[in-house]
C-alpha positions in Angstrom: -3.6 5.0 -12.1 -2.5 3.1 -9.0 0.9 1.8 -8.2 2.1 -1.6 -9.6 1.0 -3.3 -6.4 -2.5 -1.8 -6.7 -2.1 0.5 -3.8 -3.4 4.1 -3.7 -1.3 7.0 -4.8 0.9 8.0 -1.9 1.8 11.7 -1.7 3.6 11.9 1.7 5.0 14.2 2.9 2.5 16.6 1.4 -0.7 17.6 3.1 -2.1 19.5 0.1 -1.5 20.4 -3.5 -1.7 24.1 -4.5 -2.5 25.3 -8.0 -0.5 28.6 -8.4 -1.6 30.9 -11.3 -1.4 34.4 -12.5 -4.8 35.7 -11.5 -7.2 38.0 -13.2 -10.1 40.4 -12.6 -13.5 39.0 -11.9 -15.4 42.2 -12.9 -15.0 45.7 -14.3 -14.1 47.3 -11.0 -11.2 45.0 -10.6 -9.5 45.6 -13.9 -7.4 48.6 -13.2 -6.3 47.5 -9.7 -5.3 44.2 -11.2 -3.3 45.8 -14.0 -1.6 48.1 -11.4 -0.5 45.0 -9.4 0.8 43.3 -12.5 2.9 46.3 -13.5 3.9 47.5 -10.0 7.3 49.1 -9.9 7.6 49.6 -13.6 6.4 53.2 -13.7 3.6 52.5 -16.3 1.0 55.3 -16.3 -2.7 54.6 -16.0 -3.2 56.0 -19.5 -1.2 53.1 -21.0 -2.9 50.6 -18.7 -6.3 51.8 -20.0 -5.4 50.5 -23.4 -4.9 47.0 -21.9 -8.0 47.4 -19.8 -10.0 47.7 -23.1 -9.2 44.1 -23.8 -11.0 43.1 -20.6 -13.9 45.4 -21.3 -14.6 43.4 -24.4 -15.2 40.4 -22.1 -17.3 42.2 -19.6 -14.3 43.2 -17.4 -13.7 39.6 -16.4 -10.7 37.5 -17.3 -11.4 33.8 -18.2 -8.3 32.6 -16.3 -10.0 32.2 -12.9 -12.8 30.0 -14.2 -10.2 27.9 -16.0 -8.3 27.5 -12.8 -11.4 26.4 -11.0 -11.9 23.8 -13.8 -8.3 22.6 -13.6 -8.5 22.4 -9.8 -11.6 20.3 -10.0 -10.0 18.1 -12.7 -6.9 17.6 -10.5 -9.0 16.7 -7.5 -11.0 14.2 -9.6 -7.8 12.6 -10.9 -6.3 12.3 -7.5 -9.4 10.7 -6.1 -9.5 8.3 -9.0 -6.0 7.2 -8.0 -7.1 6.8 -4.4 -5.7 10.0 -2.9 -7.7 12.3 -0.8 -5.1 15.1 -0.6 -7.0 18.4 -1.2 -6.2 20.7 -4.1 -6.0 24.4 -3.2 -5.7 27.5 -5.4 -3.8 30.7 -5.1 -2.8 33.5 -7.5 0.0 36.0 -8.0 -2.0 39.1 -8.9 -5.6 38.5 -7.9 -7.8 36.8 -5.3 -7.4 34.2 -4.0 -3.9 35.4 -3.3 -1.3 32.7 -2.7 -0.4 33.9 0.8 -4.1 33.8 1.9 -4.5 30.3 0.5 -1.4 29.1 2.4 -2.5 30.8 5.6 -5.8 29.0 5.5 -4.0 25.7 4.7 -1.7 26.2 7.7 -4.7 26.9 9.9 -6.3 23.8 8.6 -3.3 21.7 9.6 -1.2 21.6 6.5 2.6 21.8 7.1 4.0 20.9 3.7 2.5 21.6 0.3 3.4 20.8 -3.3 2.8 23.5 -6.0 1.7 23.2 -9.6 2.0 26.4 -11.7 0.0 27.2 -14.8 3.2 27.9 -16.8 5.1 25.1 -18.6 8.3 26.7 -19.9 11.6 28.0 -18.5 12.0 31.8 -18.1 12.0 34.3 -15.3 8.3 35.2 -15.6 7.0 31.7 -16.1 9.2 29.9 -13.5 11.5 31.8 -11.2 9.0 34.6 -10.5 6.5 32.0 -9.2 9.3 30.8 -6.9 9.7 34.4 -5.7 6.0 34.6 -5.1 6.2 31.4 -3.0 9.3 32.8 -1.1 7.6 36.1 -0.3 4.4 34.3 0.9 6.5 31.9 3.1 8.4 34.8 4.6 5.1 36.6 5.5 3.7 33.5 7.1 6.9 32.8 9.1 6.7 36.3 10.5 3.1 35.4 11.6 4.3 32.2 13.3 2.9 30.0 10.5 6.0 28.1 9.2 4.9 26.1 6.2 7.0 24.4 3.5 6.2 24.6 -0.2 7.9 22.5 -2.9 7.2 22.9 -6.6 6.9 20.4 -9.4 9.4 20.8 -12.3 8.5 22.8 -15.3 6.6 20.5 -17.6 7.2 21.8 -21.2 9.3 18.6 -21.8 6.9 16.2 -20.0 5.4 13.6 -22.4 1.8 14.3 -21.3 2.1 18.0 -22.3 3.7 17.1 -25.6 1.2 14.3 -26.5 -1.8 16.4 -25.6 -0.6 19.2 -27.8 0.3 16.8 -30.6 -3.1 15.3 -30.7 -4.9 18.7 -30.6 -2.7 20.1 -33.4 -3.1 17.0 -35.6 -6.9 17.0 -35.2 -7.0 20.7 -36.2 -4.8 20.2 -39.2 -7.0 17.3 -40.4 -10.1 19.3 -39.7 -9.2 22.3 -41.7 -9.4 20.3 -45.0 -6.4 21.8 -46.8 -4.6 19.0 -48.7 -2.0 21.2 -50.3 1.0 21.6 -47.9 2.1 24.6 -50.0 -1.0 26.5 -49.0 -1.0 25.4 -45.3 1.0 26.7 -42.4 1.0 25.9 -38.7 1.8 28.8 -36.4 3.0 27.7 -33.0 2.2 30.7 -30.7 3.6 31.6 -27.3 3.8 34.7 -25.1 6.5 37.2 -26.3 9.1 38.2 -23.6 11.9 40.7 -23.7 15.0 39.3 -25.6 17.1 39.9 -22.5 14.8 37.6 -20.5 14.9 35.0 -23.2 18.7 35.1 -23.4 19.0 34.4 -19.7 16.4 31.6 -19.6 19.0 28.9 -19.6 20.2 26.7 -16.7 22.8 29.3 -15.6 25.8 27.7 -17.2 26.0 30.0 -20.3 23.3 28.1 -22.3 20.7 30.8 -22.6 17.4 31.0 -24.4 15.9 27.8 -23.2 12.5 29.5 -23.5 12.6 29.6 -27.3 14.4 26.2 -27.5 11.8 24.3 -25.6 9.0 25.8 -27.8 10.9 25.1 -31.0 11.6 21.5 -29.9 7.9 20.8 -29.2 6.8 22.5 -32.5 9.2 20.3 -34.6 8.2 17.2 -32.8 4.5 17.9 -33.4 5.2 18.5 -37.1 7.3 15.4 -37.5 5.0 13.1 -35.5 1.8 14.4 -37.2 3.4 13.9 -40.6 2.1 17.3 -41.7 4.9 17.8 -44.2 8.5 16.7 -44.8 9.6 20.4 -45.0 9.0 21.5 -41.5 10.8 24.8 -42.0 8.1 25.8 -44.5 5.2 24.1 -42.8 5.4 25.7 -39.4 6.9 28.6 -37.4 7.2 29.8 -33.8 5.5 33.2 -33.5 4.6 35.4 -30.6 1.7 37.4 -29.1 1.0 39.8 -26.2 4.1 42.0 -26.6 4.2 44.8 -24.1 6.8 47.2 -22.7 8.4 50.3 -24.4 9.0 50.2 -28.1 12.7 50.8 -27.4 13.0 47.4 -25.7 13.4 44.4 -28.1 11.0 41.6 -27.6 10.8 38.2 -29.3 9.3 38.3 -32.8 7.6 37.8 -35.2 4.2 38.9 -33.9 1.4 36.6 -35.0 -0.3 39.3 -37.0 2.9 40.1 -38.9 3.3 36.4 -39.6 -0.2 36.1 -41.0 0.4 39.1 -43.4 3.7 37.5 -44.6 2.0 34.1 -45.3 -0.9 35.7 -47.1 1.5 37.5 -49.4 3.2 34.2 -50.2 -0.1 32.6 -51.3 -0.9 30.6 -48.2 -4.7 30.1 -47.7 -4.9 28.2 -44.4 -3.2 28.8 -41.1 -3.6 26.6 -38.1 -2.8 28.6 -35.0 -1.5 26.4 -32.1 -1.1 28.2 -28.8 1.4 25.7 -27.4 2.9 28.4 -25.0 -0.4 28.5 -22.9 -2.1 25.9 -20.9 -5.6 27.5 -21.0 -7.7 29.9 -23.1 -7.0 32.9 -20.9 -6.9 36.6 -22.1 -3.8 36.3 -24.3 -5.6 33.6 -26.2 -9.1 35.0 -26.2 -8.1 38.5 -27.2 -4.7 38.2 -29.0 -5.6 35.2 -31.0 -9.4 34.7 -31.1 -10.1 38.4 -31.5 -7.1 40.3 -32.9 -5.4 37.6 -35.0 -8.7 36.3 -36.2 -9.6 39.8 -37.5 -6.3 40.1 -39.2 -6.8 36.7 -40.9 -10.3 37.7 -42.0 -9.0 40.9 -43.5 -6.3 39.0 -45.4 -8.7 36.3 -46.7 -6.9 33.6 -44.7 -8.8 30.7 -43.2 -7.6 30.5 -39.6 -8.2 27.4 -37.4 -7.3 27.9 -33.7 -6.2 24.8 -31.9 -7.5 24.4 -28.3 -5.1 24.7 -25.4 -4.6 21.6 -23.2 -6.9 23.0 -20.5 -8.4 20.1 -18.6 -7.5 17.5 -21.3 -7.4 14.2 -19.3 -3.9 13.3 -20.6 -2.5 16.7 -19.5 -4.2 16.5 -16.1 -2.9 13.0 -15.6 0.6 14.2 -16.4 0.3 16.9 -13.8 -0.6 14.3 -11.2 2.3 12.1 -12.3 4.5 15.1 -11.7 3.1 15.6 -8.2 3.7 11.9 -7.5 7.3 12.3 -8.9 7.9 15.3 -6.5 6.6 13.4 -3.5 8.9 10.5 -4.3 11.8 12.9 -4.5 10.8 14.4 -1.1 10.8 11.0 0.4 14.3 10.3 -0.9 13.2 7.7 -3.4 14.7 7.2 -6.8 12.2 7.8 -9.5 12.1 8.2 -13.3 11.7 11.7 -14.7 10.3 11.1 -18.2 10.9 13.7 -20.8 9.8 14.1 -24.5 11.0 16.1 -26.3 14.3 17.2 -24.8 15.5 16.7 -21.2 13.6 16.8 -18.0 13.7 20.1 -16.1 15.1 19.8 -12.6 12.6 20.3 -9.7 14.9 22.9 -8.2 16.3 25.9 -10.1 20.0 25.8 -10.8 22.0 28.8 -9.5 21.8 31.7 -11.9 18.8 30.2 -13.8 16.3 32.7 -15.2 17.4 35.8 -13.2 15.2 38.8 -12.5 16.7 41.4 -14.8 14.9 44.3 -13.0 16.0 43.6 -9.4 17.3 40.9 -7.1 14.6 39.1 -5.2 14.6 35.9 -3.0 14.1 32.8 -5.1 14.0 30.0 -2.5 10.8 28.2 -1.9 10.4 25.9 1.1 12.9 23.1 1.2 14.2 24.0 -2.3 
């Protein structure tokens, strides 16, 4: 999509786009080092990490997330080129190669001085937003100490961007129609996201006392999908927000219900078909492949439930186009131009975290990133 005048997409002042993701092991030898990095500072013994390592062993010791990032990077580059921009798309991770600091170091050496970041997390919370800002801040500090001062800005969280909502709406609607259950009383839609500690959820608001934006954003999207898809008039019965991938000590409360508990409850109520929509994830990485496609699918089979798993947005053209729109939006803001910030459902997230938003409950860390 070019501008109204037909000119190419203009991304000044940015020299590059960086896709920032979680990272994952590429083979069996990388699994335990990866898990130790993920859990660093939490005192989790290797015996407990070995239980999680088993999930990766089922997939040959390789997480699917890196290949999915490669696909998304290629799709973003293709969309930028289609709109007439030759700005390169780079890729860096939090917990695995290529590490963000290494990617930014190479970018600086190649001449980049200001970069705009896209993260692979859509929602507001410490782990899905502010922690990525901390990652950026730590990388920038290391590079400044090396004499490589580079600036990184970040697009806003996109859980409320129309492209993310529309792509999920289309995918859920297609799955519901495809499952072939005409009786709403026997059909449920389970909207799944990653569970987080209740304390983290309660501080995911904008810092003005309005907490738990994490759950609110998911719930808004789930209700919009049900309403727009016309699945049923009684949305409280037709769908629910459920969780997967709980970790941490049993004494620490995390968001519930777990997807497997939800499936058992629905089977006991006479439900026969459940459409599982992982709206909390942007790609089919380990939490989707194991927690849903393996564990939840096995639970459904044991209960006699027909389970249909909705695809994640992945490299859906509408979703990818929306990410490029957000890069364009951020570049306009960086140039001091006024621009629209479309949002549906809910309100647009700001490009810069408000003070007190989504704090790190374990320890205080720097949260600035570049000119933010």
